[in-house]
N, C-alpha and C positions, 0 to 999 in steps of 0.2 A: 429516549425510552421513558415510559410512564409506568410506575409501579403502584398498584392498588393493594394496600396492605389491609387485609380483612375483607374478603369479598363475600359479605353477607347480602342482605336484601338491598341496602343502599349502595354498597360497593358494586354489586352486580348491575344495579340500575345505571350507575355511572359508567361501568364497563360497556354495557350495551349501547349507551348513548354516545360514547366516544367512537365506537365502531360505526354507528349510523352516521356520525359526523364526518367520517372519512379517514379516521385513523386505521392503520392496518394492524391485524392481530400481532404481527411480529414487533410492533412498536409498544406493546403493552405486556406487562408481566403481572400476574395476580398471585395472591397468597390465600391459602385456605387452611383451616385447622385440621379438617378431617380428610383422609385420602379419598373417600367417595365423593366429597364435594370438589376436590381438586380434579378428579377424573371427569366430573360433570362439566366443569368450566372448560376444560380442554376440549371436550367433545362438542359442547354447544357453541363455543366462540373461537376455537382454534388458537387460543393464547397460551403462552408458556405459564406454568404454575410452579412456584418455588417456595422455599421457606422465607421468612421475613428478612433474615440477614442477607441472603443471596440476592433478594429483590432490591434491597436498599443499596447494595454495592453497585448494581448495574444500571440504576435509573437516575436520570437528571431531575425528575419530578416525582415526589412521593405523595400519594394520597392516602391519608390515614383514615380508614373507614371502620375501625373496630368499635365495639361498644365502649361507652365512656369508662366503665369500670375496668376495662382491659387496657386502657391507654398507657398507664404507667408501666405495665409489664412490657408492652410493645416498645415503648421508647427506650427502656433499659436494654432491650434486645438489639435494637438497631443503632443506638447512639454511636458505637465505635465506627460505623460505616456511613455516617452522614456528615460530610465536610461542609464548610460554609458556602460552597458553590451550588449546593442543592436547593431546590424549592420544595418546602414541605407544606402541604395543604391538609388541614384537619377538618373533617366533616362530622366529628363526634359532638353530640349535643352537650353543652355545658363546659366543654374543655376550652380553656382560654389559651391564647397564643403564649402568654407568659408561662403557663404550665408546661407547654411543649418546649419552649425555648430553654427553660431552666434545666431540662433533662437531656438536652443535646449539648455537644461540645462546640464552643465557638459561637460566632454570631450568625446562626443559621436563619435565613428568611422563612418566616412562617405566615401563612394566610389562613384565617379561620373562615369556614364556609358553613352555612346552613342551607341545605337544599331540601327538596321534598320529592315524594314518590311520583308525581307527574313527569319526572325525568324520563319515565318509561315511554311516554308518548310525546316527548320533546316539548313539554309545556311546563317545565319546572320553574319554580321561583327560587333562585339562589341569591343569598345575600352574603357579601364577603367583607372581611375586615383585615387590615394589615397589622402584623405584629411589629415589634420594635425594629427589626432589621429588614423588613420587606419594603422594597422600593416600588415606584410607579411601574417599573418594568415587570416586577413580580405580580402586581395586581393585574396588569394587562395580560400576562401569561395565564393567570387563573381565569380571567374573563374569556380568553380565547378557548379554553377547555370547556367552559360551562355554557357559553352563549349559544352553541349549536343545539343545545337540548332545553332551551327555555330562556327566560329573562334573568338578567344579572343586575343586582343593585349593590352599590357600595354603601356601607353604613359604618358609623363608629362602633368599635367593639363593645362599648357600654350598652348598645342596643341589641346585641346578639341574643341575649336570653329572651327578650321580648319578641324578636323575630322568630326564634324557635317556637315560642308559644303561639304566634299568630300564623305564620306561613309553614313552618316545619310540621307542626301538628294540624295545620289547617285542613288538609284533605280529609282527615278523620272526622272533623266536625261536619264537613260537607256530606260525607257518606252517612253519618249519623242522622243528619237532617233528611236526606233522601229516604233512609229506612223508615223514619217516622211518617213521612208523607205517603209512602207506599202503603204502610199499615193503615193509614187513614183512608186511603182509597179502597182497600180491601174491606174495611169496616163499613164503607158506604156501598158495598156490593160490586166493586170493580174486580175483574180478574187480576191476579198479581202481575202478569206480563204486561197487560194494558196499562195498569197503574204505573209500573216502572217506566214504560216508554213515555208516558205523558209527563211524569215528574222529571225524567232525565232531559227530555227535549226542552221543557220549560226552563230548567236551570241553565242548560247550555245556552239557550237563546238569551236569557236574562244576563248571563255573564258576558256574552259578546256585546250586547247593548251597553252594558256598563263600561266595558273596556273601550269600545269604539266611539261612543257618543260624546264622551267628555263631560257628561252630566253628573251631578252629585247623586248618590243613591237615593237620597230623600226625594229629589225631583222625579226620578224614575218611579219610585214607589207611589208617590202621590198621583202620577198619571194613571195608575191602575186602580186607585182608591176613590171610587165615586161616592158622593154623599148618600148615606143611607143604603149603600149597596152591600154586596156579599163580602167584598174584600175588607172593608172597614169593620165588619162584624168579626171576621177572623182576626184582624189586627188587635181588636179590643180584647179578644180572648187571650192572645199571646201576651199582651200587656198585663192582663189580670193575673196571669200565671208567672209574671216577672221573667219572661224568657230573655229579654234584653239584659236584665241584671244577672241572670244565670250565666249567660255568655261572658259577661265581664268577669264574673267570679271564676269561671272555668279557665279562661285564658290567663288570668292572673295566677291561678294555681299552677298552670303549666309553666309559666315564667319562673315561679318560685322553685319548682322541681328542677328546672334547668340549672338554676344557680346552685342547688344542692349537689347536683351530679359532679360538679367540678371539685367539690370538697370531699368527695367519696362517701 
């Protein structure tokens, strides 16, 4: 039995992904703060919905998907019902395995995960790190849960805040870029729908080329950038506006925010 404690946006995305991966509704129990939310989860997915304590009692694997600021309250609520034979997976940004371990009794194995919203289309990027008591078996169990809905990468926990900033928040940067490019198309006289189609397909195609070719992004970008052509003119404007530096600063700011979340 798998319990998802805090079935908000990310919790629901993981829930739907587990069901698509072949888990049966009766193998999953969810928790939700509001009764209307609980009713919606039951109706939409056919899973049982319970309070946090009841869910923790009945599951072998617990996925903690509450907001970082709610994690301490959740752990206090479930600690009496989490023996050392449970696997606890935390997907809350900024929350360390040590934070979770120190609020549970005994040597409970904890795995920290940062995933992202493309889990909804089985294209998530999930990075995982083992806590003090998590073994190779616990990492493999976590990978088995996440690999059907995307790619899974093991990293040292010291890199988790950077991963949060880079891939956890990454889809938002992508959507922001698409929004800007579509606006540019409208400025140049294109209908919005046509501009969106062109930008979306261009980026999907470029992403697949990057993933499948094995080439460095600089090589792929240079292949589009002819001397004296249109692309180099656009790149020159991006460099003039320090877009590269802005991305570096933005992702660093996201990393710093992830660090602060753990400290409250």
